[in-house]
C-alpha positions as CSV (number, residue, x, y, z in Angstrom):
1,M,102.8,95.6,88.0
2,A,104.6,96.3,91.2
3,G,106.1,99.2,93.1
4,W,109.2,98.0,94.9
5,L,111.0,96.3,92.0
6,T,114.0,98.5,91.8
7,H,114.4,99.5,95.4
8,N,114.9,96.2,97.2
9,P,117.5,94.5,95.0
10,A,118.2,91.8,97.7
11,L,114.5,91.0,97.7
12,F,113.9,90.8,93.9
13,R,117.1,89.2,92.6
14,G,118.1,85.6,92.3
15,G,117.1,82.6,94.4
16,P,115.9,84.4,97.5
17,Q,113.0,86.0,95.6
18,V,111.3,82.6,95.3
19,E,111.0,82.4,99.0
20,N,110.1,86.1,99.3
21,F,107.3,85.8,96.8
22,R,105.6,83.2,99.0
23,S,106.3,85.1,102.3
24,M,105.3,88.6,101.7
25,S,103.2,88.8,104.8
26,T,106.4,88.4,106.8
27,I,108.0,91.3,105.0
28,Y,105.3,94.0,104.5
29,P,102.1,95.0,106.4
30,V,99.1,93.1,105.0
31,R,95.3,92.9,105.5
32,V,94.0,89.3,105.5
33,I,91.1,88.1,103.3
34,R,89.6,85.1,105.1
35,R,88.9,82.0,103.1
36,A,85.3,81.3,102.0
37,P,83.0,79.7,104.7
38,K,82.2,77.1,102.1
39,P,85.1,76.4,99.7
40,S,84.0,75.4,96.2
41,P,85.4,72.2,94.8
42,L,87.8,72.0,91.9
43,P,87.3,68.4,91.0
44,A,90.0,66.3,89.2
45,G,89.5,65.7,85.5
46,E,91.2,63.3,83.1
47,P,94.9,63.9,83.6
48,F,96.5,66.0,80.9
49,Q,100.2,66.0,80.0
50,A,101.5,69.4,78.8
51,P,103.2,69.2,75.4
52,E,106.9,68.4,75.7
53,R,107.8,71.1,73.2
54,F,106.2,74.2,71.7
55,S,107.2,76.7,69.0
56,Y,107.8,80.5,69.4
57,E,109.0,82.8,66.6
58,G,110.5,79.9,64.6
59,R,112.2,78.3,67.5
60,T,111.3,75.0,69.3
61,L,111.3,75.3,73.1
62,D,111.5,72.4,75.5
63,T,108.7,72.8,78.0
64,A,110.5,71.5,81.0
65,Q,113.5,73.7,80.3
66,F,111.3,76.7,79.7
67,L,109.5,76.2,83.0
68,A,112.8,75.9,84.8
69,E,114.3,78.9,83.1
70,M,111.2,81.0,84.0
71,E,111.6,79.9,87.6
72,T,108.1,78.6,87.6
73,T,106.8,77.8,91.0
74,G,103.3,76.6,90.1
75,L,101.2,75.6,87.1
76,I,97.6,74.5,87.0
77,V,95.4,73.7,84.0
78,I,91.6,73.6,84.3
79,R,89.4,72.3,81.6
80,D,85.6,72.7,81.9
81,G,86.0,73.3,85.6
82,R,88.1,70.2,86.3
83,V,91.8,70.2,87.2
84,V,93.7,68.3,84.5
85,F,97.2,69.3,85.5
86,E,98.7,70.7,88.6
87,D,102.3,70.8,89.7
88,Y,104.7,73.0,91.9
89,W,108.4,73.6,91.9
90,L,111.2,75.4,93.9
91,G,109.7,74.6,97.2
92,N,106.1,75.8,96.5
93,D,103.1,73.7,97.0
94,A,99.3,74.1,96.7
95,S,99.1,75.8,100.1
96,C,101.6,78.6,99.2
97,Q,100.1,82.1,99.1
98,T,102.1,83.6,96.3
99,I,102.0,87.3,95.3
100,G,100.2,87.8,92.1
101,W,101.6,91.3,91.3
102,S,99.5,92.7,88.5
103,V,97.1,89.8,88.3
104,T,95.6,91.8,91.2
105,K,94.5,94.4,88.6
106,S,92.0,92.0,87.1
107,F,90.5,91.3,90.5
108,V,90.1,95.0,91.1
109,S,88.4,95.4,87.8
110,A,85.9,92.7,88.8
111,L,85.2,94.7,92.0
112,V,84.5,97.8,89.9
113,G,82.0,95.9,87.8
114,I,80.3,94.5,90.8
115,A,80.0,98.0,92.4
116,I,78.5,99.3,89.2
117,G,76.1,96.4,89.1
118,E,75.0,97.1,92.6
119,G,74.6,100.8,92.0
120,A,77.4,102.0,94.3
121,I,79.2,103.3,91.2
122,G,76.9,105.0,88.6
123,S,78.7,104.3,85.4
124,V,82.1,104.0,83.7
125,E,81.3,107.4,82.2
126,N,81.6,109.0,85.6
127,P,84.7,110.9,86.5
128,V,86.9,109.1,89.1
129,T,87.0,112.3,91.2
130,R,83.3,111.7,92.0
131,Y,84.4,108.8,94.2
132,A,88.0,109.8,94.9
133,P,87.7,113.6,95.5
134,S,91.3,113.9,96.7
135,L,92.3,113.5,93.1
136,A,90.8,116.9,92.2
137,G,93.5,119.1,90.6
138,S,95.6,116.1,89.6
139,G,96.1,114.5,86.3
140,Y,93.0,112.4,87.1
141,D,90.7,115.4,87.5
142,G,87.7,114.8,85.3
143,V,89.0,111.6,83.8
144,R,86.3,109.0,83.1
145,L,86.4,105.7,85.0
146,K,86.4,103.9,81.7
147,D,89.6,105.6,80.5
148,V,91.4,104.6,83.8
149,L,90.1,101.0,83.4
150,Q,91.5,100.8,79.9
151,M,95.0,102.2,80.9
152,S,94.2,105.3,78.8
153,S,93.9,107.9,81.6
154,G,96.3,110.3,79.9
155,V,98.4,110.6,83.0
156,R,102.1,110.9,82.3
157,W,103.8,107.7,83.3
158,N,106.9,105.5,82.7
159,E,106.7,101.9,83.8
160,D,110.2,100.8,82.8
161,Y,111.3,98.4,85.5
162,S,114.9,98.6,84.4
163,D,115.0,102.4,85.1
164,P,115.4,103.4,88.7
165,N,114.3,106.9,87.8
166,S,111.0,105.8,86.2
167,D,107.6,106.6,87.7
168,V,107.1,103.0,88.8
169,G,110.5,103.5,90.6
170,A,109.2,106.6,92.3
171,L,106.1,104.6,93.3
172,G,108.3,102.0,94.9
173,R,110.2,104.7,96.9
174,E,106.8,106.0,98.1
175,M,105.8,102.6,99.3
176,V,109.0,101.6,101.1
177,S,109.6,105.0,102.7
178,G,106.2,104.9,104.5
179,G,104.4,107.2,102.1
180,S,100.8,107.3,100.9
181,L,99.8,105.7,97.6
182,D,96.7,107.9,97.6
183,A,98.8,111.0,97.9
184,F,101.2,109.7,95.2
185,A,98.2,109.4,92.8
186,A,97.1,112.9,93.7
187,R,100.5,114.3,92.6
188,C,100.3,112.7,89.1
189,V,100.0,115.0,86.2
190,R,98.4,114.9,82.7
191,G,100.5,113.7,79.8
192,C,98.0,113.5,77.0
193,A,94.3,113.6,76.4
194,P,92.4,110.9,78.2
195,G,91.0,108.1,76.1
196,T,93.5,108.5,73.2
197,F,96.6,106.5,74.1
198,N,97.0,103.1,75.8
199,R,99.9,103.3,78.2
200,Y,100.4,100.7,80.9
201,N,100.2,102.6,84.2
202,S,100.1,100.8,87.6
203,I,98.9,103.9,89.4
204,D,95.8,103.8,87.3
205,T,94.8,100.7,89.1
206,H,95.5,102.3,92.5
207,V,93.0,105.0,91.5
208,L,90.4,102.2,90.7
209,G,91.0,101.0,94.3
210,M,90.4,104.5,95.6
211,V,87.2,104.6,93.6
212,V,86.0,101.3,95.0
213,R,86.8,102.4,98.5
214,G,85.1,105.7,98.1
215,A,82.0,104.3,96.5
216,T,81.4,101.4,98.8
217,G,82.7,102.7,102.1
218,Q,84.7,99.5,102.6
219,T,88.3,98.6,102.5
220,L,89.3,97.0,99.3
221,S,90.1,93.8,101.1
222,D,86.7,93.6,102.8
223,Y,84.9,94.3,99.5
224,L,87.1,91.7,97.8
225,H,86.2,89.2,100.5
226,D,82.4,89.9,100.4
227,K,82.0,90.1,96.6
228,L,84.6,87.6,95.2
229,W,86.4,85.6,97.9
230,A,83.3,84.2,99.6
231,P,81.1,83.9,96.5
232,L,83.8,82.1,94.5
233,G,84.4,79.7,97.4
234,M,88.1,80.6,97.7
235,E,89.7,77.7,99.5
236,A,92.5,79.6,101.4
237,D,93.1,82.9,103.1
238,G,94.5,85.6,100.9
239,F,96.0,88.9,101.8
240,M,96.7,92.3,100.4
241,V,99.8,94.3,101.0
242,V,99.0,97.8,102.4
243,D,100.9,101.1,102.6
244,A,101.6,103.0,105.8
245,T,98.1,104.5,105.8
246,G,96.4,101.1,105.5
247,A,95.5,101.6,101.8
248,E,95.8,98.4,99.8
249,M,98.3,98.2,97.0
250,A,95.6,97.7,94.4
251,M,97.9,97.5,91.5
252,G,99.8,94.4,92.7
253,G,99.4,93.5,96.3
254,L,97.2,90.4,96.2
255,N,98.6,87.1,97.6
256,A,96.7,83.8,97.2
257,V,97.1,80.2,96.5
258,L,97.3,79.3,92.8
259,R,93.9,77.5,92.8
260,D,92.2,80.7,94.0
261,Y,93.8,82.8,91.2
262,A,92.5,80.2,88.8
263,R,89.0,80.4,90.2
264,L,88.7,84.0,89.0
265,G,89.6,82.8,85.5
266,C,87.0,80.0,85.7
267,C,84.4,82.6,86.7
268,Y,85.3,84.8,83.7
269,L,85.3,81.8,81.4
270,N,81.7,81.3,82.5
271,G,80.7,84.8,81.9
272,G,80.9,85.9,85.5
273,A,78.9,82.9,86.8
274,W,80.0,80.5,89.5
275,N,78.1,77.5,90.8
276,G,74.8,78.8,89.5
277,A,75.2,82.3,90.8
278,Q,76.1,85.5,88.8
279,V,79.1,86.8,90.8
280,V,80.4,89.4,88.2
281,P,77.8,90.9,85.8
282,A,78.0,89.1,82.5
283,S,77.9,92.4,80.6
284,W,81.0,93.5,82.6
285,V,82.9,90.4,81.8
286,R,82.2,90.9,78.1
287,A,83.2,94.5,78.2
288,S,86.3,93.7,80.2
289,V,87.8,91.5,77.5
290,T,86.6,93.4,74.5
291,P,89.0,96.2,73.3
292,D,86.4,98.7,72.0
293,A,88.6,101.4,70.5
294,R,91.4,101.6,68.0
295,H,94.0,102.4,70.5
296,L,93.1,99.3,72.5
297,R,92.9,96.6,69.8
298,P,95.7,94.0,69.5
299,G,98.6,94.6,67.2
300,P,101.3,97.4,66.8
301,R,99.6,100.8,66.6
302,P,100.9,104.4,67.0
303,N,98.5,105.2,69.8
304,A,99.7,102.4,72.2
305,A,102.9,101.6,74.0
306,L,102.6,97.8,73.7
307,P,101.3,95.6,70.9
308,M,98.8,93.6,73.0
309,G,95.2,94.6,73.2
310,Y,93.6,95.8,76.4
311,G,90.2,95.8,78.0
312,Y,89.2,96.6,81.6
313,Q,92.4,95.6,83.3
314,W,92.6,92.4,81.2
315,W,95.1,91.8,78.4
316,V,93.8,90.6,75.0
317,P,96.9,89.2,73.2
318,D,95.4,88.7,69.7
319,D,92.1,88.0,67.9
320,S,91.8,84.3,69.1
321,G,89.4,85.1,71.8
322,A,91.8,84.3,74.7
323,F,92.4,86.9,77.4
324,C,94.7,87.0,80.4
325,A,95.8,88.7,83.6
326,I,99.6,89.2,83.8
327,G,101.8,90.0,86.7
328,V,105.4,91.0,86.9
329,Y,107.9,88.2,87.0
330,N,105.5,86.1,84.9
331,Q,102.4,85.5,86.9
332,F,99.4,84.6,84.7
333,V,95.8,83.7,84.6
334,W,95.1,82.8,81.0
335,V,91.6,82.0,79.7
336,D,90.7,80.4,76.4
337,P,87.0,80.2,75.8
338,A,87.4,78.2,72.6
339,T,88.8,75.2,74.5
340,R,87.1,76.0,77.9
341,T,90.6,76.2,79.4
342,V,92.1,78.2,82.3
343,V,95.8,78.2,83.0
344,A,97.2,79.8,86.2
345,K,101.0,80.1,86.6
346,S,103.2,81.5,89.3
347,S,106.9,82.4,88.7
348,A,109.9,84.2,90.1
349,F,111.7,85.0,86.9
350,H,114.4,87.4,88.3
351,R,115.4,88.8,84.9
352,Y,111.9,89.9,84.0
353,G,112.1,93.5,82.6
354,S,115.8,93.7,83.0
355,S,115.8,96.1,80.0
356,P,113.1,98.1,78.3
357,A,113.0,95.6,75.4
358,I,109.7,93.7,75.4
359,E,111.6,90.5,74.7
360,D,113.1,90.6,78.2
361,Y,109.7,90.2,79.7
362,R,109.3,86.8,78.1
363,V,105.5,87.2,77.8
364,G,105.4,86.1,74.2
365,D,107.0,82.8,75.0
366,H,104.2,82.2,77.6
367,F,101.5,83.0,75.2
368,A,102.9,80.5,72.8
369,F,103.1,77.9,75.6
370,F,99.5,78.5,76.6
371,A,98.4,78.3,73.0
372,A,100.2,74.9,72.7
373,I,98.3,73.7,75.8
374,A,95.0,74.8,74.1
375,D,96.1,73.0,70.9
376,A,96.8,69.8,72.8
377,I,93.5,70.0,74.6
378,R,91.7,70.6,71.3
379,A,93.4,67.5,69.8
380,D,92.2,65.4,72.7
381,S,88.6,66.5,72.3
């Protein structure tokens, strides 16, 4: 979800992080992704009022209080391609390029699917070392691209944000000390057999970025621009945080305006199509949001670290058909095909992951909130 979380406490605690999350290009080196030559419209629809209250685990939550507590900076609701709700708080507005953290992962997944569709990558069955040979001899040696996409690489990993000695903490130290994320990935070791255990692992997504770079011969930012930013008509410049070698932080470095995050959700809602063109292969979209093995399906299970289901870098919370991208500190792109609804949310919840307990991430509250929005939209239909 991110790499610097435990190593810049002044950056990631309290009020200042709201400003920092919309100002990352002034703090870290970045590569710019230029806005689309022809931005696509997101027309206004019939105004929708979010429910004043919603229920979660037997409790009734006040929506305004919840959004304030989560340090929400932006919320947009799109129904059938039309904006029915949009608002911003804490100094953000529609022009703010906010960091998406691990929402980035779902964009990277789309790029993998596009590269496969174009033939630059042969198949999800190929080993990642075919396209990222520097990983030979590491825990990724011989691992299928599919297993990396599904966070089932088998690489030993601890992504506990509350633990400064975790692997994600070491990843942060690599980044802020001027190290190489590619080299970091090449030092990772095997923890279990690939394809057997679903364990959330941010370095898996960096490996996907290495694969895309190796297969296409382009930087991740350039490929993102050519294959998603321009075709989806993104209305504003975005940018990717890069390490000291110029490699993009594929696991969480994308910064964009909230409407552009939402456009990816709208594209996936439409099976990868946008304005009459097939941007992401439809088969890839279906596979990305379909947990296809026992260790990936929603619900508590012995062969997964978290109870949510998982696809190709997309979360599948339950069996309702909804799916979402999630970023640390409560960034979301939530897609509900049943009601043709996309919700994008930016936040700066500074207590996110303050302990290993899943309750401290407040993700379940958000799912309940999004479901309440879908219920309200359904009632209006």
